[in-house]
C-alpha positions in Angstrom: 206.3 133.3 61.5 203.7 133.6 64.2 206.2 135.3 66.5 206.6 138.1 63.9 203.2 138.5 62.4 200.9 137.3 65.2 198.7 139.6 67.2 201.0 139.3 70.2 204.1 140.1 68.1 204.8 143.6 69.6 204.5 142.2 73.1 207.0 139.4 72.4 209.5 141.5 70.5 209.5 144.5 72.8 211.4 142.9 75.7 214.1 141.7 73.3 214.9 145.4 72.3 216.1 146.2 75.8 217.0 149.5 77.4 220.2 149.8 75.4 218.3 149.9 72.1 215.9 152.4 73.5 218.8 154.5 74.7 220.5 154.4 71.3 217.2 155.3 69.6 216.6 158.3 71.8 220.1 159.7 72.1 221.8 158.6 68.9 219.3 158.2 66.1 216.8 160.8 67.1 219.5 163.6 67.4 221.0 162.6 64.1 217.5 162.6 62.5 217.0 166.2 63.8 220.4 167.3 62.4 219.5 165.7 59.0 216.1 167.5 59.0 217.7 170.9 59.7 220.4 170.4 57.1 217.7 170.4 54.3 216.0 173.6 55.5 216.7 176.7 53.5 218.4 179.6 55.4 219.8 183.0 54.5 223.3 184.3 55.4 222.0 185.5 58.8 220.9 182.0 59.7 217.1 182.7 59.4 215.4 179.4 58.5 212.4 179.4 56.2 209.9 176.7 55.3 210.6 174.2 52.6 213.2 171.7 51.5 216.5 172.6 49.8 219.9 171.2 48.9 221.3 174.7 48.9 223.3 174.1 52.1 225.1 171.1 50.7 225.7 172.8 47.4 227.2 175.8 49.1 229.6 173.6 51.1 230.6 171.5 48.2 231.2 174.4 45.8 231.6 177.6 47.6 232.7 177.2 51.2 236.4 176.6 50.8 237.0 177.0 54.5 235.0 173.9 55.3 236.8 171.9 52.6 240.2 173.0 54.0 239.0 172.2 57.5 237.8 168.7 56.4 241.2 168.0 54.7 243.0 169.3 57.8 240.9 167.1 60.1 241.6 164.0 58.0 245.3 164.7 57.9 245.6 165.4 61.6 243.4 162.4 62.5 245.5 160.2 60.2 248.8 161.3 61.8 247.3 160.8 65.2 246.1 157.3 64.3 249.5 156.3 62.8 251.5 157.7 65.8 249.1 156.0 68.3 249.4 152.8 66.4 253.2 153.1 66.3 253.3 153.6 70.1 250.3 151.6 71.1 251.0 148.3 69.3 254.5 147.8 70.8 253.1 148.8 74.2 250.1 146.5 74.0 252.3 143.7 72.6 254.9 144.0 75.4 252.2 144.1 78.1 250.4 141.0 76.7 253.6 139.0 76.2 256.0 140.1 78.9 253.8 141.9 81.5 253.5 138.8 83.6 251.9 139.4 87.0 252.2 143.1 86.4 249.7 143.2 83.5 246.9 144.6 85.6 249.2 147.3 86.9 250.5 148.2 83.5 247.0 148.4 82.0 245.9 150.5 84.9 248.7 153.0 84.2 247.6 153.1 80.5 243.9 153.6 81.4 244.3 155.9 84.5 244.8 159.2 82.6 241.5 158.7 80.7 239.7 158.5 84.0 240.3 162.1 84.7 238.1 164.9 83.1 238.8 165.4 79.4 239.0 169.2 79.9 241.3 168.8 82.9 243.8 166.8 80.8 243.8 169.4 78.1 244.5 172.2 80.6 247.2 170.1 82.2 248.9 169.7 78.8 248.7 173.5 78.3 250.5 173.9 81.7 253.1 171.4 80.7 254.1 172.8 77.3 252.9 176.5 77.5 254.8 179.5 78.7 255.0 180.0 81.6 255.0 176.2 81.7 256.8 173.3 83.3 258.7 172.2 80.3 259.9 175.6 79.3 260.9 176.5 82.8 262.8 173.2 83.1 264.7 173.8 79.9 265.5 177.4 80.8 266.8 176.3 84.2 269.1 173.7 82.6 270.3 176.3 80.1 269.3 174.2 77.2 267.3 177.1 75.7 267.9 180.8 76.1 264.3 181.9 75.5 260.9 180.2 75.8 259.8 177.9 73.0 256.4 178.6 71.5 254.8 175.2 71.6 251.1 176.2 71.8 248.8 177.4 69.1 250.5 175.4 66.3 249.5 172.4 64.2 252.2 170.3 66.0 250.7 171.2 69.4 247.2 170.2 68.2 248.4 166.8 66.8 250.4 166.2 70.0 247.3 166.9 72.1 245.2 164.5 70.0 247.8 161.8 70.5 248.0 162.5 74.2 244.2 162.2 74.6 243.4 159.2 72.4 246.5 156.9 72.8 244.9 154.7 75.5 242.0 153.8 73.1 244.5 152.3 70.7 246.4 150.3 73.3 243.4 148.5 74.8 241.8 146.9 71.7 245.3 145.7 70.5 246.1 144.3 73.9 242.9 142.4 74.0 243.6 141.1 70.5 247.1 140.0 71.2 246.2 138.5 74.6 243.5 136.4 72.9 245.9 134.7 70.4 246.1 131.0 71.2 249.7 130.2 72.4 249.5 126.9 70.6 249.6 128.7 67.3 252.7 130.5 68.2 254.4 127.3 69.4 253.4 125.6 66.2 255.0 128.3 64.1 258.2 127.9 66.0 258.1 124.2 65.6 257.7 124.6 61.8 260.9 126.6 61.7 259.7 130.2 61.8 262.0 132.8 63.4 260.5 135.1 66.0 260.3 137.9 63.5 258.7 135.8 60.9 256.3 134.4 63.5 255.2 138.0 64.3 254.6 138.9 60.6 252.8 135.6 59.7 250.9 134.8 62.9 250.7 137.5 65.5 250.1 140.5 63.2 247.3 138.9 61.1 245.6 137.5 64.1 245.7 140.9 65.9 244.3 142.9 62.9 240.9 143.1 64.6 242.5 145.0 67.5 244.2 147.3 65.0 241.0 148.2 63.2 239.1 148.4 66.5 241.8 150.8 67.8 241.6 152.8 64.6 237.9 153.3 65.0 238.3 154.4 68.6 241.2 156.7 67.7 240.8 158.1 64.2 237.1 158.9 64.5 237.2 160.9 67.7 240.3 162.7 66.5 238.5 163.5 63.2 235.6 165.2 65.0 237.5 166.7 67.9 237.0 170.4 68.4 238.0 171.0 72.0 241.7 170.2 71.6 242.1 172.5 68.5 240.2 175.2 70.3 242.2 175.2 73.5 245.6 174.2 72.2 245.4 175.5 68.6 243.5 178.7 69.4 242.2 180.6 66.4 245.1 179.6 64.3 244.3 175.9 63.8 240.7 175.0 63.0 239.4 171.5 62.3 236.0 170.5 61.0 234.5 170.2 64.5 235.5 173.8 65.2 233.8 175.1 62.1 230.6 173.2 63.0 230.7 174.6 66.5 231.3 178.1 65.1 228.2 177.9 62.9 226.0 176.4 65.6 227.0 178.5 68.6 228.7 181.7 67.3 226.8 182.4 64.1 223.6 180.6 65.0 223.2 179.2 61.5 221.7 175.8 62.3 221.1 174.8 58.7 224.7 175.2 57.5 226.0 173.8 60.8 223.7 170.8 60.4 224.8 170.1 56.8 228.4 170.2 57.9 227.7 167.8 60.7 225.9 165.4 58.3 228.8 165.4 55.8 231.3 164.7 58.7 228.9 162.0 60.1 228.7 160.3 56.7 232.5 160.2 56.4 232.7 158.7 59.9 230.0 156.0 59.0 231.9 155.1 55.8 235.1 154.8 57.8 233.5 152.5 60.4 232.0 150.3 57.6 235.4 150.0 55.9 237.2 149.1 59.2 234.6 146.5 60.1 234.6 145.1 56.6 238.4 144.8 56.6 238.7 143.8 60.2 235.7 141.4 60.3 233.8 140.5 63.4 236.9 140.6 65.5 237.1 144.4 65.0 233.5 144.8 66.4 234.4 142.6 69.4 237.5 144.7 70.2 235.4 147.9 70.1 232.7 146.4 72.4 
């Protein structure tokens, strides 16, 4: 009790906070607090903010702004598809590397991680050069005679989802790999000794023990895809808008900080709820895989 309530308590507690806590307070909680503050300020249609506190911005979004509701639903759908495809590709990849990679595990993991080391923007433009027209894929198919005219792959919902999968796939592979790699081999041997087939062993032992990696990968994949605005902007153009694009539009183009902030708060609340659910279902193991 003396440690917490004594006269020297601040001196003793301060070193335990550490620079990471200070960094999070300054660059995570403080900006979120500013956004929440602006979201409650009344503003007119031109974005002029006046003094006072009002729930008008939230009421407008929940009842009148159908574009934002559609953008939210579209974002959730695209993020869900992205997460499921990344899980369908990432789990077998991570499982194979962990179980059969052998002495090539480090090389295989490097090949998975290496694309994410390059600039996010560079990877998006590289994807545009690959599937656009003129583009590598269209030119290749035309040269082979497979198609007679270029295929319009950009500025569609499919292109946006493909771009999200391309960007966030490594972040699904790594937590699952760590989870599968951390399973005690003795448990797998015991299941075989008890008569379990390889398939039954996977469903009853491997999959339940790797759920922390699945939930960790879901947090690292679904949430960034949900708030992504650069992939829809560059690959979807003006035809495919997600929630992040609408927030960016109100902040930068229209200059309406109040409406943009309320949109950001709603999206942040959805993200926090998702994180809580994943951690609740995945347990401490999910947190460990994220870290």
